[in-house]
ZADRENLO-10343 format. One line per 5 residues: their letters; for each residue x, z, y of N, C-alpha, C. Coordinates in Angstrom, 2 decimals, m for minus. Layout:
a	X/Z/Y/X/Z/Y/X/Z/Y | ...
% end
This chain:
mfpqq	m29.03/1.14/8.22/m28.30/0.23/9.28/m26.91/0.17/9.31 | m25.86/m1.00/8.33/m24.75/m0.38/8.55/m24.06/m1.25/9.69 | m23.09/m1.19/10.77/m22.89/m1.49/11.54/m22.17/m2.87/10.74 | m21.41/m4.14/11.74/m20.59/m5.22/10.83/m19.12/m4.86/10.82 | m18.93/m4.86/9.42/m17.23/m4.01/9.67/m16.85/m5.52/8.53
vllel	m15.22/m5.59/8.87/m14.74/m6.65/8.09/m13.09/m5.14/7.20 | m12.96/m6.11/6.59/m11.58/m5.09/5.75/m10.60/m6.53/6.28 | m9.77/m6.20/6.18/m8.51/m7.35/6.65/m6.74/m6.58/6.23 | m6.10/m7.73/4.85/m5.02/m7.24/4.70/m3.87/m7.99/5.43 | m2.73/m7.29/6.23/m1.81/m8.18/6.82/m0.79/m8.13/6.05
qdtal	m0.05/m9.52/6.16/1.23/m9.53/5.43/1.83/m10.70/6.34 | 3.35/m10.57/5.70/3.85/m11.29/6.72/4.04/m12.78/6.67 | 3.17/m13.33/5.22/3.27/m14.24/5.26/1.71/m14.64/4.64 | 1.04/m14.81/5.16/m0.44/m14.63/4.95/m1.57/m13.19/5.91 | m2.77/m13.91/5.92/m3.65/m12.75/6.22/m4.96/m13.10/5.23
rgqvl	m5.65/m12.09/4.62/m6.41/m11.61/3.52/m7.61/m10.63/3.86 | m8.70/m11.69/3.64/m10.27/m10.19/4.60/m11.51/m10.77/4.16 | m12.60/m9.74/3.89/m13.87/m10.08/3.56/m14.43/m9.49/4.49 | m15.66/m9.62/4.48/m16.73/m9.26/4.93/m17.80/m8.23/4.27 | m18.04/m7.20/5.02/m18.90/m5.75/4.47/m20.13/m6.13/4.63
kdgap	m20.81/m6.41/3.45/m22.95/m6.70/3.99/m23.11/m5.67/3.69 | m24.14/m4.67/4.49/m24.97/m3.29/4.30/m24.06/m2.28/3.33 | m22.54/m2.41/3.39/m21.79/m1.33/3.27/m21.03/m2.12/1.21 | m21.52/m3.19/1.01/m20.76/m3.85/0.06/m19.77/m4.65/0.58 | m18.54/m5.50/m0.29/m18.16/m6.92/0.12/m18.69/m7.88/m0.53
lpvsl	m18.60/m9.22/0.45/m18.82/m10.18/0.19/m17.57/m10.92/m0.26 | m17.70/m11.85/m1.02/m16.25/m12.88/m1.40/m15.10/m12.95/m0.05 | m14.05/m13.08/m0.51/m13.09/m12.97/0.74/m13.10/m14.79/1.06 | m13.33/m14.12/2.51/m13.74/m16.05/3.63/m12.69/m15.26/4.56 | m12.24/m14.71/4.63/m10.79/m14.65/6.25/m9.62/m14.77/5.61
eaplp	m9.48/m16.05/5.31/m8.17/m16.20/4.81/m6.71/m17.79/5.49 | m5.70/m17.09/5.81/m5.05/m17.81/6.47/m3.55/m17.80/5.98 | m2.59/m18.96/5.37/m1.14/m18.54/5.82/m0.54/m18.25/7.07 | 0.81/m17.96/6.85/1.35/m17.79/8.45/2.42/m18.56/8.26 | 2.61/m19.32/9.51/3.95/m19.98/9.59/5.37/m18.95/9.32
altcr	6.40/m19.30/8.84/7.53/m18.94/9.04/8.00/m17.68/10.22 | 7.98/m16.64/9.86/8.86/m15.73/11.56/7.69/m15.72/12.44 | 6.24/m15.45/12.08/5.38/m15.20/12.62/5.37/m14.13/12.75 | 5.81/m13.05/11.15/5.68/m11.43/10.95/6.85/m11.38/10.58 | 7.89/m10.56/10.60/9.04/m10.08/9.82/9.02/m8.81/9.75
egmpl	9.06/m8.74/8.43/9.26/m6.90/7.50/8.23/m6.19/7.70 | 7.00/m6.98/8.54/5.75/m6.36/9.14/5.36/m6.37/10.75 | 6.64/m6.63/11.16/6.32/m6.44/13.05/5.78/m7.71/13.26 | 4.74/m7.69/13.51/4.18/m8.92/14.34/4.84/m9.74/15.59 | 5.51/m11.25/15.05/6.38/m11.11/16.06/6.17/m12.40/17.41
erepl	5.11/m13.15/16.87/4.27/m14.44/17.66/2.31/m13.39/17.74 | 2.88/m12.46/19.04/1.40/m11.74/18.93/m0.21/m12.73/19.60 | 0.70/m13.58/20.22/m0.43/m14.23/21.06/m1.33/m15.53/19.62 | m0.27/m16.28/19.28/m0.75/m16.80/17.85/m1.18/m16.07/16.89 | m0.92/m14.87/16.58/m1.56/m14.26/15.60/m2.79/m13.62/16.22
gdlig	m2.88/m13.43/16.90/m4.13/m13.11/17.65/m5.23/m13.92/17.88 | m4.66/m15.35/18.43/m5.51/m16.51/18.88/m6.08/m16.45/16.85 | m5.33/m16.41/15.79/m5.88/m17.03/14.83/m7.02/m16.03/14.30 | m6.37/m14.57/14.29/m7.31/m13.85/13.64/m8.83/m13.63/14.38 | m8.70/m13.71/15.89/m9.91/m14.31/16.52/m10.91/m15.29/16.39
dllvn	m9.82/m16.20/16.21/m10.88/m17.54/15.43/m11.65/m17.34/13.89 | m10.68/m16.39/12.87/m11.04/m16.10/11.47/m12.74/m15.44/11.99 | m12.56/m14.47/12.79/m13.58/m13.56/12.71/m14.73/m13.98/13.62 | m14.35/m15.24/14.65/m15.97/m16.13/15.39/m16.29/m17.25/13.89 | m15.46/m18.17/12.97/m15.90/m18.46/11.88/m16.99/m17.62/10.77
enqqd	m16.34/m16.05/10.93/m17.37/m15.71/10.14/m19.01/m15.08/10.77 | m18.20/m15.33/12.09/m19.55/m14.91/12.79/m19.58/m13.08/12.99 | m17.93/m12.94/12.80/m17.65/m11.16/12.92/m17.51/m10.88/14.32 | m17.46/m11.39/15.33/m16.17/m11.41/16.32/m16.80/m9.97/17.09 | m17.91/m9.29/16.50/m18.22/m8.25/16.62/m18.79/m7.25/15.94
ayvha	m17.69/m7.09/14.92/m17.53/m6.57/13.77/m16.48/m5.22/13.94 | m16.63/m4.13/13.31/m15.05/m3.43/13.51/m13.90/m4.11/12.30 | m12.84/m3.67/12.52/m11.94/m4.32/11.50/m11.20/m3.15/11.09 | m11.41/m2.98/9.40/m10.19/m2.25/9.35/m9.49/m2.68/8.63 | m8.06/m2.53/8.84/m7.12/m3.68/8.83/m5.65/m2.28/8.29
vlpfe	m4.98/m3.33/6.49/m4.12/m2.49/6.44/m2.44/m3.45/6.98 | m1.96/m2.77/6.69/m0.83/m3.33/7.28/0.84/m3.90/6.17 | 1.22/m4.48/6.20/2.06/m4.79/5.14/3.07/m3.79/5.13 | 3.34/m3.82/3.64/3.74/m2.85/2.92/5.17/m2.63/3.43 | 5.97/m3.80/3.91/7.13/m3.19/4.89/7.11/m2.76/6.41
aahwr	5.66/m2.22/6.20/6.04/m1.89/8.44/5.84/m0.60/7.96 | 5.86/0.16/6.67/6.03/1.52/6.76/6.65/2.03/5.92 | 7.38/3.58/5.57/8.16/4.18/4.43/7.28/5.31/4.31 | 7.43/6.20/3.14/6.94/6.64/2.61/7.98/7.99/2.03 | 6.92/9.17/2.09/7.60/9.95/1.44/6.85/11.29/1.00
vivws	7.19/11.70/m0.11/6.63/13.30/m0.79/7.11/14.18/0.30 | 6.19/15.11/1.13/6.67/15.65/1.60/5.99/17.45/1.06 | 6.96/18.15/0.22/6.49/19.51/m0.06/6.79/20.94/0.66 | 5.80/21.14/0.83/5.85/22.62/1.76/6.38/23.70/1.05 | 7.70/24.27/1.21/8.41/25.06/0.63/7.40/26.12/0.40
dgemp	7.16/26.77/1.61/6.71/28.22/1.94/5.32/28.42/0.70 | 5.09/27.49/0.15/4.24/27.44/m0.61/2.30/27.49/m0.13 | 2.55/27.07/1.37/0.87/26.55/2.02/1.29/25.44/2.90 | m0.08/25.24/2.54/m0.20/23.69/3.67/m0.65/24.30/5.05 | 0.20/23.41/5.94/0.09/23.79/7.13/m0.93/23.33/7.62
adpea	m1.25/23.78/9.08/m2.82/23.55/9.30/m2.79/22.59/10.01 | m1.44/22.03/10.42/m1.25/20.61/11.37/0.34/19.98/11.08 | 0.35/19.48/9.75/1.07/19.08/9.39/2.25/17.96/10.01 | 1.78/17.03/10.95/2.44/16.52/11.86/2.88/17.19/12.78 | 2.55/18.44/13.26/3.63/18.99/14.29/4.36/19.74/13.85
elrri	4.19/19.98/12.37/4.93/21.30/11.62/6.40/20.33/11.03 | 5.86/19.08/10.60/6.93/18.54/10.09/8.13/17.64/11.19 | 6.87/17.68/12.42/8.11/16.84/13.71/9.25/18.36/14.23 | 8.62/19.24/14.20/9.23/20.91/14.27/10.55/20.87/13.83 | 9.93/20.68/12.11/11.00/20.69/11.61/11.92/19.89/11.57
dpeln	11.64/18.43/11.29/12.87/17.69/11.96/14.06/17.26/10.59 | 13.00/17.10/9.35/14.04/16.52/7.86/14.56/15.70/8.35 | 15.89/14.90/7.33/16.56/14.33/7.31/15.77/13.07/6.48 | 15.15/12.18/6.43/14.60/11.21/5.39/15.18/9.64/5.23 | 15.72/9.48/6.01/16.79/8.54/5.39/15.99/7.35/6.33
fpfal	15.05/7.51/7.26/14.36/6.91/7.83/15.23/5.39/8.90 | 15.20/4.14/8.88/15.77/3.71/9.91/15.48/3.61/11.30 | 14.52/4.77/11.98/14.37/5.39/12.85/14.04/6.72/12.74 | 14.34/7.27/14.02/13.57/8.72/14.28/12.59/9.13/13.94 | 11.70/10.38/13.90/10.78/10.36/13.52/10.01/10.68/14.90
eeayl	10.54/11.11/16.04/9.73/11.28/17.12/9.74/9.23/18.13 | 10.36/8.34/17.12/9.87/6.70/17.50/8.98/6.51/16.41 | 8.00/7.25/15.63/7.07/6.80/14.44/5.65/7.32/14.98 | 4.48/6.62/14.39/3.39/6.93/14.39/3.73/8.20/12.98 | 3.00/8.83/12.23/2.74/9.38/10.95/1.44/9.42/10.33
dfqtl	1.49/9.22/9.13/m0.23/9.32/8.59/0.14/10.42/7.08 | m0.77/11.24/6.87/m0.74/12.19/6.07/m1.83/11.73/4.95 | m1.48/12.55/4.02/m2.70/12.49/3.32/m2.35/13.28/1.69 | m3.30/14.49/1.33/m2.96/14.63/m0.21/m2.72/13.66/m1.06 | m2.44/14.34/m1.66/m1.65/13.41/m2.66/m2.66/13.70/m4.55
pgspp	m3.32/12.40/m4.69/m4.33/12.70/m5.75/m2.85/13.00/m7.08 | m4.01/13.67/m8.19/m3.03/14.05/m9.33/m2.01/14.79/m9.43 | m2.10/15.62/m7.73/m0.88/16.62/m7.77/m1.31/17.90/m9.14 | m0.27/18.72/m9.62/m0.50/19.39/m10.51/m1.15/20.53/m9.71 | m1.92/21.93/m10.11/m2.47/22.81/m8.85/m1.00/23.71/m9.25
qmlpq	m0.34/24.29/m9.70/1.00/25.05/m10.06/1.76/24.72/m9.13 | 2.03/23.07/m8.83/3.21/23.22/m8.19/2.97/22.97/m6.63 | 3.86/23.25/m6.03/3.97/23.59/m4.73/3.05/22.64/m3.98 | 2.17/23.07/m2.74/1.50/22.31/m2.23/2.41/20.64/m1.79 | 1.99/19.62/m1.43/2.84/18.08/m1.25/1.99/17.44/m0.87
mlmva	2.09/16.53/m0.20/1.62/15.47/0.74/1.89/14.33/0.85 | 1.60/12.86/0.83/2.06/11.66/1.49/2.16/11.40/2.71 | 3.74/11.06/3.15/3.73/11.05/4.38/3.94/9.56/4.69 | 3.65/9.06/5.38/4.18/7.23/5.68/4.10/7.12/7.45 | 5.73/6.90/7.80/6.08/6.78/8.86/6.00/5.22/9.27
sprkl	5.38/4.86/10.02/5.92/3.34/10.71/6.20/3.55/12.48 | 7.24/2.53/12.54/7.69/2.77/13.67/6.35/2.45/15.20 | 6.52/3.15/15.97/5.46/3.01/17.21/5.09/1.75/17.59 | 6.98/0.70/17.76/6.94/m0.33/18.48/5.95/m1.22/17.35 | 6.25/m1.15/16.27/5.58/m2.23/15.19/3.95/m2.21/14.96
vdgwi	3.52/m0.50/15.22/1.92/m0.14/15.45/1.68/m0.66/16.53 | 2.20/m0.55/17.30/1.81/m1.09/19.01/1.33/m2.12/18.88 | 2.38/m3.23/17.87/2.69/m4.52/18.12/0.72/m5.23/18.15 | 1.09/m4.44/16.80/m0.52/m5.13/16.07/m1.35/m4.32/16.59 | m1.75/m3.31/17.38/m2.76/m3.43/18.39/m2.70/m4.14/19.16
evfsl	m1.83/m4.36/19.98/m2.09/m5.76/20.75/m2.57/m6.94/20.07 | m2.20/m7.28/19.02/m2.57/m8.09/18.53/m4.02/m8.68/18.14 | m4.70/m7.46/17.81/m5.81/m7.35/17.54/m6.46/m7.37/19.49 | m6.08/m6.57/20.14/m6.62/m6.76/21.56/m6.41/m8.45/21.88 | m5.83/m8.75/21.61/m6.04/m10.84/22.18/m7.06/m11.63/21.33
agakl	m7.03/m10.66/20.25/m8.03/m11.40/19.11/m9.70/m11.10/19.71 | m9.23/m10.08/20.83/m10.66/m9.56/21.19/m11.36/m8.40/19.69 | m10.69/m8.74/19.01/m11.20/m7.99/18.04/m11.64/m6.04/18.36 | m12.55/m5.16/17.32/m12.81/m4.10/17.70/m12.50/m3.00/16.56 | m10.71/m3.18/16.63/m9.82/m2.73/15.75/m10.22/m1.12/15.33
drlap	m10.91/m1.02/14.76/m11.07/0.89/14.10/m9.85/1.65/13.47 | m9.32/0.99/12.33/m8.31/1.85/11.82/m7.07/0.43/11.31 | m5.53/1.04/11.60/m4.19/0.19/10.71/m3.96/1.09/9.79 | m4.01/1.11/8.56/m3.41/1.67/7.87/m2.28/1.78/7.24 | m1.52/2.38/6.46/m0.43/1.98/5.90/m0.52/1.49/4.71
aqscl	m0.10/0.49/4.08/m0.53/m0.14/2.77/0.09/0.92/1.41 | 0.78/1.40/1.82/1.29/2.90/0.90/0.08/3.79/0.57 | m0.63/4.23/1.99/m1.92/4.64/1.57/m2.49/4.63/1.30 | m3.10/3.21/1.35/m4.24/2.23/0.38/m4.30/2.24/m1.07 | m2.60/1.95/m1.57/m2.58/1.69/m2.75/m2.08/2.69/m3.29
laala	m2.58/4.24/m3.24/m2.41/5.26/m3.49/m4.28/5.67/m3.77 | m5.04/5.38/m3.05/m6.73/5.19/m2.88/m6.79/4.63/m3.63 | m5.90/3.39/m4.40/m6.64/2.73/m5.09/m6.44/3.15/m6.42 | m5.29/3.03/m6.98/m5.26/4.12/m7.85/m5.34/5.69/m8.40 | m6.41/5.93/m7.56/m6.41/6.70/m7.54/m7.05/7.61/m9.22
eelea	m7.97/7.47/m9.15/m8.26/7.54/m10.64/m7.31/7.92/m11.67 | m6.56/6.21/m11.87/m5.70/5.72/m12.76/m4.53/7.32/m12.31 | m3.73/7.70/m11.43/m3.47/8.62/m11.51/m3.74/9.82/m12.01 | m5.04/10.42/m11.81/m5.73/11.13/m11.60/m5.78/11.81/m13.62 | m6.17/10.73/m13.80/m6.18/10.34/m15.69/m5.01/10.88/m16.40
appdr	m3.87/9.94/m15.75/m2.20/9.98/m16.16/m1.85/11.59/m17.11 | m1.83/11.82/m17.90/m0.86/13.05/m18.91/0.65/13.48/m17.88 | 0.70/14.12/m17.82/1.83/15.00/m17.44/3.33/14.30/m17.99 | 3.20/13.91/m18.99/4.61/13.39/m19.61/4.54/11.79/m20.08 | 3.68/11.32/m19.46/3.18/9.64/m18.37/3.92/9.12/m17.58
llvll	4.68/8.43/m18.11/5.23/7.54/m16.52/4.06/5.66/m16.24 | 3.50/5.65/m15.07/3.07/4.81/m14.79/4.19/3.66/m13.74 | 4.21/2.54/m14.51/4.72/1.48/m14.13/3.55/0.53/m13.33 | 4.16/0.12/m12.55/3.29/m0.94/m11.83/3.45/m2.26/m11.11 | 3.90/m3.36/m11.14/4.20/m4.50/m10.95/3.11/m4.84/m10.08
vpedf	3.67/m5.65/m9.11/2.89/m6.20/m8.00/3.48/m7.52/m7.56 | 3.64/m8.34/m8.19/4.03/m10.22/m7.80/3.26/m10.14/m6.49 | 4.83/m10.79/m5.90/4.63/m11.02/m4.55/4.91/m12.90/m3.86 | 4.73/m13.24/m2.84/5.13/m14.57/m2.88/7.09/m15.01/m3.01 | 7.72/m13.80/m3.09/9.09/m14.02/m3.37/9.73/m13.25/m4.23
eckll	8.95/m12.22/m5.09/9.90/m10.90/m5.22/8.86/m10.52/m6.36 | 9.03/m9.53/m6.66/8.08/m8.47/m7.71/8.25/m6.98/m7.01 | 7.12/m6.71/m6.86/7.48/m4.76/m6.31/7.49/m4.30/m7.41 | 8.05/m3.21/m7.55/7.62/m2.49/m8.77/8.06/m0.61/m8.22 | 6.88/m0.16/m8.81/6.72/1.20/m8.35/6.52/1.88/m9.64
ffhrg	7.44/3.52/m9.97/6.61/4.51/m11.00/5.94/5.44/m10.17 | 5.39/6.05/m11.01/4.11/7.10/m10.13/4.58/8.14/m11.81 | 4.78/9.27/m11.63/4.83/10.90/m12.37/4.21/11.43/m12.15 | 3.07/12.49/m12.86/2.32/13.40/m12.42/1.78/13.39/m11.08 | 1.21/11.90/m10.54/0.35/11.88/m9.79/1.62/11.49/m8.46
lpvfe	2.72/11.19/m8.81/3.50/11.09/m7.35/4.16/9.82/m7.22 | 4.46/8.94/m6.14/5.16/7.71/m6.06/6.88/9.11/m6.75 | 7.55/8.22/m7.61/8.55/8.85/m7.51/10.03/7.25/m7.93 | 9.28/6.21/m7.54/10.65/5.29/m7.80/9.98/4.09/m6.59 | 11.10/3.07/m6.10/10.43/2.13/m6.04/11.42/1.04/m5.49
rslpm	11.15/m0.38/m6.33/12.27/m1.12/m6.06/11.56/m2.52/m6.22 | 12.68/m3.98/m5.54/11.67/m4.92/m5.66/12.92/m6.23/m6.50 | 12.49/m6.72/m7.40/12.84/m7.47/m8.81/12.29/m8.95/m8.56 | 13.16/m9.32/m9.49/12.95/m10.89/m9.46/11.47/m11.12/m9.94 | 11.17/m12.34/m9.61/9.97/m12.68/m9.59/8.99/m12.64/m11.09
ggedl	10.16/m13.13/m11.88/9.62/m13.34/m13.45/10.79/m13.95/m14.34 | 10.55/m13.61/m15.82/11.40/m14.03/m16.65/12.63/m12.86/m16.93 | 13.60/m13.63/m17.62/14.57/m12.30/m17.94/14.84/m11.44/m17.31 | 15.28/m12.18/m16.10/15.60/m11.49/m15.33/14.95/m10.18/m14.31 | 13.38/m10.37/m14.34/12.61/m9.43/m14.30/12.55/m8.30/m14.78
vdelk	12.90/m8.85/m16.46/12.63/m7.69/m17.97/13.94/m7.02/m17.99 | 14.94/m7.20/m17.60/16.59/m6.54/m17.73/16.94/m5.77/m16.50 | 15.92/m6.19/m15.09/16.12/m5.24/m13.77/15.12/m3.87/m14.07 | 13.92/m4.11/m14.79/12.65/m3.35/m15.05/13.15/m2.33/m16.30 | 14.03/m2.83/m17.24/14.38/m1.98/m18.63/15.48/m1.24/m17.50
rclvf	16.64/m1.78/m17.09/17.39/m0.65/m15.81/17.24/0.62/m14.97 | 15.97/0.23/m14.90/15.44/0.79/m13.87/14.77/2.56/m14.26 | 14.07/1.78/m15.96/13.52/2.48/m17.26/14.16/3.49/m17.23 | 15.47/3.34/m17.97/16.36/3.85/m18.30/16.62/5.06/m17.06 | 17.33/4.44/m15.76/17.49/5.39/m14.70/16.65/6.60/m14.47
yqrqa	15.31/6.03/m14.55/14.61/7.13/m14.38/14.02/8.22/m15.70 | 13.80/7.38/m16.92/14.14/8.56/m17.50/15.72/9.50/m17.77 | 16.26/8.84/m17.53/17.49/9.75/m17.33/17.26/11.34/m16.42 | 16.36/10.96/m15.06/16.18/12.22/m14.70/14.60/13.20/m15.16 | 13.88/12.62/m15.88/12.81/13.15/m16.27/12.74/13.01/m17.70
pelrs	13.39/13.57/m18.77/13.14/13.46/m19.99/12.04/14.05/m20.60 | 10.81/14.94/m20.07/9.96/15.00/m20.73/9.39/13.93/m20.82 | 8.78/13.10/m20.72/8.10/11.68/m20.11/8.08/11.12/m22.64 | 7.42/10.76/m22.27/6.74/10.17/m23.70/6.10/9.57/m24.07 | 5.26/8.28/m22.68/4.55/7.39/m22.95/4.58/6.66/m21.56
lrlli	4.54/5.24/m21.69/4.68/4.57/m20.46/2.95/3.87/m20.71 | 2.61/3.75/m19.43/1.53/3.11/m19.19/1.66/1.48/m18.03 | 2.05/0.45/m18.55/2.51/m0.81/m17.59/0.99/m0.88/m16.94 | 0.77/m1.69/m15.55/m0.18/m2.03/m15.31/0.71/m2.95/m14.12 | m0.14/m3.73/m13.85/m0.03/m5.46/m12.90/m1.27/m5.75/m12.18
tagis	m0.97/m6.40/m10.99/m1.86/m7.11/m9.97/m2.37/m8.14/m10.10 | m1.46/m8.77/m10.96/m1.67/m10.53/m11.50/m0.80/m10.35/m12.28 | m1.26/m11.89/m13.18/m0.52/m12.61/m14.05/1.00/m12.53/m13.42 | 2.18/m12.45/m14.09/3.38/m12.48/m14.07/4.06/m13.45/m15.39 | 5.00/m14.28/m14.34/5.77/m15.12/m15.13/6.51/m14.77/m16.58
gqeql	6.76/m14.82/m17.70/7.25/m14.27/m18.93/6.52/m13.20/m19.00 | 5.15/m12.84/m19.14/4.39/m11.98/m19.60/4.46/m11.24/m20.66 | 4.32/m12.34/m21.75/5.05/m11.97/m23.37/6.20/m11.12/m23.42 | 7.47/m11.56/m22.58/8.55/m11.39/m22.98/8.43/m9.67/m22.59 | 7.82/m9.77/m20.95/7.85/m8.51/m20.72/7.23/m7.33/m21.52
eealg	5.85/m8.09/m22.14/5.29/m6.81/m22.95/5.95/m6.66/m24.61 | 6.78/m7.87/m24.62/7.59/m7.60/m25.79/8.59/m6.62/m25.67 | 9.41/m7.02/m24.51/10.30/m5.75/m24.66/10.23/m4.64/m24.24 | 9.16/m4.19/m23.88/8.53/m2.83/m23.53/7.87/m2.36/m24.85 | 7.58/m2.96/m25.72/6.72/m2.36/m26.34/5.01/m2.39/m26.61
lparq	4.75/m2.68/m25.75/3.39/m2.23/m25.18/2.63/m3.28/m24.45 | 1.92/m3.17/m24.19/0.80/m4.11/m23.08/0.65/m4.05/m21.95 | 0.44/m5.03/m20.71/0.32/m5.09/m19.60/m1.04/m5.31/m18.85 | m1.69/m3.93/m18.22/m3.46/m4.33/m17.87/m3.17/m4.49/m16.55 | m4.03/m5.62/m16.50/m3.85/m5.86/m15.11/m5.19/m5.00/m14.18
vdfhp	m4.93/m4.18/m13.38/m5.35/m3.34/m12.37/m6.10/m3.94/m12.08 | m8.24/m3.46/m11.89/m9.33/m4.28/m11.57/m9.52/m3.60/m10.19 | m9.67/m4.28/m8.57/m9.74/m4.16/m8.10/m11.17/m4.93/m7.22 | m12.11/m5.88/m8.28/m13.05/m6.25/m7.99/m13.95/m5.17/m7.44 | m15.17/m5.28/m6.96/m14.95/m7.02/m5.82/m14.44/m6.89/m4.67
ygsll	m12.92/m6.30/m4.57/m12.00/m6.95/m3.37/m11.15/m7.52/m3.51 | m10.88/m8.24/m2.24/m9.90/m9.57/m2.66/m7.99/m8.89/m2.91 | m8.35/m7.69/m3.04/m6.70/m6.95/m3.33/m6.95/m5.72/m3.86 | m6.11/m5.58/m4.03/m5.47/m4.08/m4.79/m5.67/m3.02/m3.61 | m5.04/m3.70/m2.09/m4.95/m2.80/m1.32/m6.14/m2.87/m0.38
lkgla	m7.36/m4.26/m0.02/m8.22/m3.76/0.44/m9.40/m2.80/m0.54 | m9.32/m2.90/m1.91/m9.72/m2.00/m2.43/m9.58/m0.58/m1.93 | m7.93/m0.22/m1.88/m7.89/1.17/m1.21/m8.15/1.72/m0.28 | m8.62/0.33/0.86/m8.67/0.44/2.32/m9.80/1.23/2.01 | m10.77/0.13/1.96/m12.58/0.93/1.37/m12.46/2.37/0.69
aqrgl	m11.45/2.61/0.15/m11.71/3.72/m0.79/m11.43/4.89/0.51 | m10.40/4.77/0.65/m10.05/5.57/2.13/m10.39/5.84/3.08 | m11.30/4.42/3.53/m12.54/4.82/4.78/m13.97/5.50/3.91 | m13.80/5.55/3.07/m15.48/5.66/2.56/m16.50/4.36/2.59 | m15.49/3.37/2.86/m17.10/2.47/2.64/m16.43/0.91/1.36
g	m18.00/0.58/0.94/m18.38/m0.21/0.04/m18.52/0.84/m0.91
% end
């Protein structure tokens, strides 16, 4: 007997979610746009209206008693690959990182952040132990906890988008040979997020124009820059999460087809990763 569970993706401009029935996802049914400045860069600004909206969405689907697994907006967190130079994975990575307190160039101090760690998929065994560390400001995470409290929801987890993204791409990352660069384009409302993955690691991130010639030119510049850092690269694989304006032009410029990442039956790549990370669905 599965408990009632809901997957929910939080964005600055919208909410999207789906119910899990007997462990399997139903079609997206919790969906609503957000007025401007309700959230900004992942921070919930209008907490009471947000709580009311989430509460209404859950009630409308008869899921007011469900356990909610939510993924934060991508802008809510910053990520880094942490390499343990002594060759051993610490028993408590968070405590060890806080003790070392390295310079990570975050816009906040580590002591002001919640940290999330996970082993990186596809990390070559001969390399030093490394983990993905995602940090979110405490005031931002606490703000979302307050929102769900106002909604009367049973919040089970707030997951960073970066961790969910890696979980969703785990098979792709593990299958990539060491001389291949995975290029991921994620079209959003006003921009296109670009990410490079090499040897199972996130190595580059940038926001690009939505499509057309500007996107092609910026992407080509980013590729030239990274290929200078990694001359061993011999192949590229282009992944997209949705159709892109000028996709044919992009494919022609790069000389390879774009493959849309399959996240069915989930409503998005991040919802798929959220479920995989939690062992759901």
